[in-house]
C-alpha positions as CSV (number, residue, x, y, z in Angstrom):
1,X,1.4,13.8,40.9
2,X,-2.0,14.9,41.8
3,X,-4.2,12.7,43.1
4,X,-8.6,12.8,42.4
5,X,-11.4,10.9,43.7
6,X,-14.2,10.2,41.5
7,X,-17.8,9.2,42.9
8,X,-21.4,8.4,41.4
9,X,-23.8,11.1,42.6
10,X,-25.9,8.4,44.4
11,X,-28.1,9.4,47.4
12,X,-28.0,11.1,49.7
13,X,-25.6,13.9,48.3
14,X,-24.8,14.7,52.0
15,X,-22.6,10.7,51.6
16,X,-21.0,12.6,48.4
17,X,-20.4,15.7,50.1
18,X,-18.6,14.1,53.3
19,X,-16.3,11.4,51.5
20,X,-15.2,14.3,49.1
21,X,-14.4,16.2,52.4
22,X,-12.7,12.9,53.6
23,X,-10.6,13.3,50.6
24,X,-9.5,16.9,50.8
25,X,-8.3,16.2,54.7
26,X,-6.1,13.1,52.9
27,X,-4.2,15.4,50.2
28,X,-6.8,14.9,47.0
29,X,-6.7,17.9,44.9
30,X,-9.6,17.0,42.7
31,X,-13.2,16.2,43.4
32,X,-14.5,14.3,40.2
33,X,-18.2,12.6,39.7
34,X,-19.8,10.6,37.4
35,X,-22.6,13.1,35.4
36,X,-25.8,11.0,33.8
37,X,-29.0,12.8,34.4
38,X,-31.1,9.8,34.7
39,X,-28.5,7.1,36.7
40,X,-27.6,9.7,39.5
41,X,-28.4,13.1,41.3
42,X,-27.3,16.6,39.4
43,X,-23.7,16.8,39.9
44,X,-23.6,20.6,39.8
45,X,-25.8,20.8,42.5
46,X,-23.8,18.9,44.7
47,X,-20.3,21.0,43.7
48,X,-22.0,23.7,44.7
49,X,-22.5,22.0,48.5
50,X,-18.8,20.3,47.7
51,X,-17.3,23.7,47.3
52,X,-18.6,25.4,50.2
53,X,-17.7,22.5,52.4
54,X,-13.8,22.4,51.3
55,X,-11.0,24.6,50.8
56,X,-8.6,24.0,47.7
57,X,-10.4,20.9,46.5
58,X,-11.0,21.6,42.2
59,X,-14.4,19.5,41.2
60,X,-15.6,18.1,38.1
61,X,-17.4,15.9,36.3
62,X,-15.6,13.0,34.7
63,X,-17.4,13.5,32.2
64,X,-20.2,15.5,30.9
65,X,-20.8,15.9,27.2
66,X,-22.1,18.6,25.0
67,X,-26.0,17.7,24.8
68,X,-27.3,16.4,27.8
69,X,-26.8,20.4,28.6
70,X,-26.3,22.9,26.0
71,X,-22.3,24.3,25.7
72,X,-23.8,27.6,26.9
73,X,-25.9,26.2,29.9
74,X,-22.6,24.1,30.5
75,X,-20.5,27.2,30.6
76,X,-22.6,29.4,32.9
77,X,-23.0,26.9,35.1
78,X,-19.2,26.7,35.5
79,X,-18.3,30.5,35.7
80,X,-21.1,30.5,38.6
81,X,-19.1,28.2,40.5
82,X,-16.1,30.0,39.9
83,X,-17.5,33.3,40.8
84,X,-19.0,31.9,44.0
85,X,-15.8,29.9,45.1
86,X,-12.8,31.0,43.2
87,X,-12.2,29.0,40.0
88,X,-12.1,25.9,41.6
89,X,-14.0,24.1,38.2
90,X,-12.5,21.7,35.9
91,X,-15.0,20.8,32.7
92,X,-14.4,16.6,32.2
93,X,-16.1,16.3,28.6
94,X,-16.6,13.6,26.3
95,X,-19.0,12.0,23.8
96,X,-21.3,11.3,26.4
97,X,-22.5,7.4,27.0
98,X,-24.5,6.7,29.3
99,X,-25.9,10.0,29.8
100,X,-26.8,10.0,26.1
101,X,-28.0,6.1,25.7
102,X,-30.1,5.9,28.8
103,X,-32.3,8.7,27.4
104,X,-32.4,7.0,23.9
105,X,-29.9,9.1,22.0
106,X,-26.5,8.0,20.7
107,X,-23.4,9.5,22.1
108,X,-22.6,12.9,20.6
109,X,-20.4,12.9,17.1
110,X,-16.8,14.0,17.8
111,X,-17.1,17.1,15.8
112,X,-20.1,18.0,18.1
113,X,-17.4,17.5,21.2
114,X,-14.3,19.3,19.3
115,X,-17.1,22.5,18.8
116,X,-18.4,22.2,22.5
117,X,-14.6,22.1,23.9
118,X,-13.8,25.4,22.4
119,X,-17.6,27.2,23.0
120,X,-17.6,26.1,26.7
121,X,-13.8,26.9,27.6
122,X,-14.1,30.4,25.9
123,X,-17.9,31.5,27.7
124,X,-16.9,30.6,31.0
125,X,-13.5,32.5,30.9
126,X,-15.5,35.4,29.4
127,X,-14.6,35.3,25.6
128,X,-17.4,35.7,22.9
129,X,-18.1,32.1,21.0
130,X,-20.3,31.3,17.9
131,X,-23.0,29.5,19.2
132,X,-25.5,28.3,16.6
133,X,-24.4,30.9,14.3
134,X,-24.6,33.5,17.1
135,X,-22.3,35.6,18.4
136,X,-22.6,34.9,22.3
137,X,-20.6,36.2,25.4
138,X,-21.4,35.9,29.5
139,X,-21.3,39.7,30.1
140,X,-20.5,39.0,34.1
141,X,-17.7,36.5,33.8
142,X,-14.7,38.4,35.6
143,X,-11.4,37.0,35.5
144,X,-13.0,33.1,34.8
145,X,-10.6,30.0,34.4
146,X,-11.9,26.9,33.2
147,X,-9.6,23.7,32.2
148,X,-11.3,21.5,29.9
149,X,-10.3,17.9,29.7
150,X,-11.4,15.4,27.5
151,X,-12.2,11.7,27.9
152,X,-10.8,9.8,24.3
153,X,-10.0,5.5,23.7
154,X,-9.9,5.5,19.8
155,X,-6.9,7.6,17.4
156,X,-9.8,10.5,16.1
157,X,-10.4,11.4,19.7
158,X,-7.1,10.8,21.2
159,X,-5.7,13.1,18.1
160,X,-8.7,15.5,19.3
161,X,-7.8,15.9,22.9
162,X,-4.0,16.3,21.6
163,X,-5.3,19.3,19.2
164,X,-7.7,20.8,21.5
165,X,-7.9,19.8,25.3
166,X,-6.3,21.4,28.0
167,X,-6.6,17.8,29.6
168,X,-6.6,14.0,28.7
169,X,-8.8,11.7,30.7
170,X,-7.7,8.1,30.3
171,X,-9.8,5.7,32.2
172,X,-7.9,2.7,32.8
173,X,-4.4,2.7,34.4
174,X,-3.0,-0.2,31.9
175,X,1.0,1.0,31.7
176,X,1.1,-0.5,28.2
177,X,-1.9,0.8,27.1
178,X,-1.4,4.5,29.0
179,X,1.9,4.6,27.0
180,X,0.7,3.8,23.6
181,X,-2.5,6.9,24.4
182,X,0.0,9.4,26.0
183,X,1.9,9.3,22.7
184,X,-0.9,9.8,20.5
185,X,-2.4,12.7,22.1
186,X,1.3,14.4,22.7
187,X,1.8,13.4,19.1
188,X,-1.2,15.3,17.9
189,X,-0.9,18.1,20.3
190,X,2.6,18.5,18.5
191,X,1.4,18.2,14.9
192,X,-1.0,20.6,16.2
193,X,1.6,23.3,16.8
194,X,1.1,23.2,21.4
195,X,3.4,21.9,23.9
196,X,2.8,18.6,24.3
197,X,3.7,19.5,28.2
198,X,1.1,21.7,28.8
199,X,-1.7,18.6,28.2
200,X,-2.3,17.5,31.8
201,X,-2.5,14.2,31.5
202,X,-5.8,12.4,34.1
203,X,-5.2,8.4,34.2
204,X,-8.7,7.7,36.2
205,X,-9.7,3.8,37.1
206,X,-11.0,2.0,40.5
207,X,-8.5,2.1,43.0
208,X,-9.1,-0.7,45.9
209,X,-6.2,-1.4,49.2
210,X,-6.3,-4.2,50.9
211,X,-5.4,-7.8,50.8
212,X,-7.9,-10.2,49.6
213,X,-7.7,-10.1,45.7
214,X,-10.3,-12.1,44.8
215,X,-12.6,-9.8,46.7
216,X,-11.1,-6.6,45.3
217,X,-11.5,-8.0,41.9
218,X,-15.1,-8.8,42.4
219,X,-15.6,-5.2,43.6
220,X,-14.3,-3.7,40.4
221,X,-15.0,-6.0,37.8
222,X,-17.5,-3.6,37.0
223,X,-15.1,-1.3,35.3
224,X,-13.7,-3.9,32.7
225,X,-17.3,-4.3,31.7
226,X,-17.7,-0.3,31.5
227,X,-14.3,0.1,29.4
228,X,-15.2,-3.0,27.3
229,X,-18.5,-0.9,26.3
230,X,-16.6,2.0,24.5
231,X,-14.1,-0.8,23.6
232,X,-17.3,-2.1,21.6
233,X,-17.8,0.9,19.8
234,X,-13.9,1.2,18.8
235,X,-14.0,-2.4,17.4
236,X,-17.9,-1.6,15.2
237,X,-16.1,1.6,13.8
238,X,-12.2,0.6,13.0
239,X,-12.4,-3.5,13.3
240,X,-10.3,-5.6,16.1
241,X,-7.5,-5.9,13.3
242,X,-7.0,-2.7,11.8
243,X,-3.8,-1.8,13.6
244,X,-5.8,1.5,14.9
245,X,-6.5,0.0,18.4
246,X,-4.1,-2.0,20.2
247,X,-5.1,-6.1,20.5
248,X,-4.1,-5.1,24.2
249,X,-7.4,-3.2,24.7
250,X,-9.8,-5.1,22.4
251,X,-9.1,-8.8,22.5
252,X,-11.0,-9.4,26.1
253,X,-14.3,-8.0,24.7
254,X,-14.6,-11.0,22.2
255,X,-16.7,-12.7,25.1
256,X,-19.0,-9.4,26.0
257,X,-22.4,-10.1,25.3
258,X,-24.0,-6.9,26.2
259,X,-24.6,-4.1,28.6
260,X,-26.7,-3.7,31.4
261,X,-27.1,0.8,31.8
262,X,-29.3,0.4,35.4
263,X,-26.1,-1.4,36.5
264,X,-23.5,1.1,35.3
265,X,-20.7,1.5,37.4
266,X,-22.0,-1.0,39.9
267,X,-19.8,-3.7,41.8
268,X,-21.5,-7.2,41.2
269,X,-22.9,-6.3,37.6
270,X,-23.7,-9.4,35.6
271,X,-22.8,-7.7,32.3
272,X,-19.3,-7.6,33.8
273,X,-19.0,-11.2,34.3
274,X,-16.9,-11.7,31.0
275,X,-14.0,-9.5,32.1
276,X,-11.4,-12.2,33.2
277,X,-9.1,-11.4,36.5
278,X,-6.0,-10.6,34.2
279,X,-7.9,-7.5,32.9
280,X,-8.9,-6.3,35.8
281,X,-5.3,-6.5,37.8
282,X,-4.2,-4.4,34.5
283,X,-7.2,-1.7,34.7
284,X,-7.1,-1.2,38.4
285,X,-5.1,-0.9,41.2
286,X,-5.6,-3.5,43.6
287,X,-4.1,-5.0,46.4
288,X,-1.7,-3.8,49.1
289,X,-0.2,-0.5,49.7
290,X,3.2,-1.8,47.7
291,X,1.2,-2.5,44.7
292,X,-0.6,0.6,44.3
293,X,3.1,2.5,45.1
294,X,4.5,0.5,42.3
295,X,1.7,1.1,39.6
296,X,1.5,4.7,40.4
297,X,5.6,5.1,39.9
298,X,5.0,3.4,36.7
299,X,2.4,6.0,35.3
300,X,4.3,8.9,36.6
301,X,7.2,7.5,34.9
302,X,5.3,7.4,31.9
303,X,3.8,11.3,32.5
304,X,0.5,10.9,34.4
305,X,-0.2,14.2,36.1
306,X,-3.0,12.6,38.2
307,X,-4.1,9.9,39.3
308,X,-8.0,9.9,39.8
309,X,-9.7,7.0,41.6
310,X,-12.6,5.5,41.5
311,X,-14.1,4.1,45.1
312,X,-17.4,2.5,44.1
313,X,-16.6,-0.3,46.1
314,X,-17.0,-1.6,49.9
315,X,-13.7,-0.4,51.1
316,X,-14.0,3.6,49.8
317,X,-13.3,4.8,53.2
318,X,-10.2,2.7,54.3
319,X,-9.0,3.5,51.0
320,X,-9.0,7.1,50.5
321,X,-7.4,7.0,54.2
322,X,-4.6,4.7,52.9
323,X,-4.0,6.7,50.6
324,X,-3.8,9.9,52.1
325,X,-1.2,8.2,54.8
326,X,0.7,6.1,52.4
327,X,0.7,7.5,49.0
328,X,-0.2,10.6,48.3
329,X,2.6,12.2,50.7
330,X,5.1,10.0,48.8
331,X,4.0,10.9,45.3
332,X,3.6,15.2,46.4
């Protein structure tokens, strides 16, 4: 099992670079950031600095979208980083939640997302692609490689991830839901004539190593609010009793009253007060090292290839170090 570190691109960018260097020293293989142009600093500028100050770390957004940058710009940006640093990038992509909504636009359609996955990958790897009815090819790409991993929750998105993407990003670490969604992705891959084992499975969630569970929950409660924001979209689309989305995912948002993107991904966000402790315990990895190891073993048994931990809390350095000394070696 690989491990990744997920950060927000808060200023100063030097702090993000420093934490990514710390992660690499501790055995993490991937370094991810949020990508929302209004809320945080530009991640691709920071990726260049991270790549220059690390040796092996693979970097990418969790997640970008097809509209805040056009697909050919996204592909060229990745291809440039790969030419400079040797194919050490991965493109996490989704419909665009905060990035689109804080700019006053709705998230992208799945159709636009599916088209963009192929265009970005083809262009970044040197192949021609159809862009708005025009045949386009980046002439300077040589031996480029860009895996494209798709974030998804709902049934149509899960099916698209299995059909089109190189990897699937699930932003929660509940074993029951992980099993349900991984099965959906792999079935879709098989139905599309692909080898399901070729779809990389990445589970991403906050991890907080420490003995004070109440404090850890308070630091990570924002995550239940963020996931609930996506779940609310699913309920609006499918209904909460449709059978297409598990009740284990939809039940807890009944007390949700709204979402403040100004507090997106922030510890202490008041819009996450509705999230009960039980949901935080299911979605996140909290507590002493032994509790983390137990959950990671469950996820690995479900076919998870990477656990990417969110470290937007007050114990980020000690958690990164604990993973490096106690957990990553055990799952190498």
